[in-house]
C-alpha positions as CSV (number, residue, x, y, z in Angstrom):
1,M,53.4,5.7,18.9
2,L,49.7,6.2,19.7
3,K,47.9,3.2,21.1
4,I,44.5,3.0,19.4
5,Q,41.5,1.9,21.4
6,P,38.1,1.0,19.9
7,G,36.0,4.2,19.7
8,D,39.0,6.6,19.5
9,E,38.4,9.4,17.1
10,L,41.5,9.7,14.9
11,L,41.8,13.2,13.4
12,P,44.4,14.9,11.2
13,V,47.0,16.4,13.5
14,P,46.1,20.1,12.8
15,I,42.4,19.5,13.5
16,A,43.1,17.5,16.7
17,I,45.3,20.3,18.0
18,E,42.7,22.9,17.1
19,E,40.0,21.0,19.0
20,A,42.3,20.8,22.0
21,I,43.7,24.3,22.2
22,G,41.1,26.4,20.3
23,Y,43.1,27.4,17.2
24,R,45.0,25.8,14.4
25,P,48.8,26.2,14.6
26,H,51.1,26.7,11.7
27,P,51.7,23.5,9.7
28,T,55.4,23.6,10.6
29,T,54.4,23.5,14.3
30,C,52.4,20.4,13.7
31,T,55.3,18.7,11.9
32,R,57.8,19.7,14.6
33,W,55.5,18.4,17.4
34,T,55.2,15.0,15.7
35,R,58.7,14.6,14.5
36,K,61.2,16.3,16.9
37,G,58.9,17.1,19.8
38,V,59.3,19.9,22.3
39,R,61.4,19.7,25.5
40,G,61.9,16.0,24.9
41,V,58.2,15.2,24.4
42,R,56.7,14.1,21.1
43,L,53.0,14.2,20.1
44,E,51.8,10.6,19.8
45,T,50.6,9.8,16.3
46,V,49.7,6.9,14.1
47,R,49.9,6.5,10.4
48,V,46.7,5.5,8.5
49,G,47.9,4.8,5.0
50,S,49.9,7.9,4.1
51,L,48.1,10.2,6.6
52,V,49.3,11.1,10.1
53,K,46.5,11.0,12.7
54,T,46.2,11.7,16.4
55,T,43.5,12.2,19.0
56,V,42.5,15.2,21.1
57,E,43.4,13.2,24.2
58,A,47.0,12.7,22.8
59,V,47.3,16.4,22.3
60,V,46.2,17.1,25.9
61,R,48.7,14.6,27.2
62,F,51.4,16.2,25.0
63,I,50.6,19.7,26.5
64,E,50.5,18.3,30.0
65,A,53.9,16.6,29.5
66,Q,55.4,19.8,28.2
67,N,54.2,21.7,31.3
68,E,55.7,19.0,33.6
69,A,59.0,19.3,31.8
70,I,58.9,23.1,32.3
71,E,58.1,22.7,36.0
72,T,60.8,20.1,36.5
73,R,63.4,22.4,34.8
74,N,62.2,25.4,36.8
75,A,62.4,23.5,40.1
76,G,66.0,22.5,39.2
77,D,66.9,26.1,38.5
78,S,65.5,27.3,41.8
79,R,67.5,24.6,43.7
80,E,70.7,25.7,41.9
81,L,70.0,29.4,42.8
82,A,69.4,28.4,46.5
83,A,72.6,26.4,46.6
84,A,74.6,29.2,45.1
85,S,73.3,31.7,47.7
């Protein structure tokens, strides 16, 4: 769950993602990022009434966490390859 600070700009998920990465992803992608997540990381959101909102900062954290998960996995793969040699 997203922790809201005074002054945070809450945006609809697709718009926050668009501002962070430069294009608006497919609506299914937005839903997947908020509900299931990617590589064990979920996009932080908050409900405002019936609307799901997030911040650009939360999107950036989500992307950074995905990249860390990829790097961790790749580091494990290279260790396994070195051990097998």
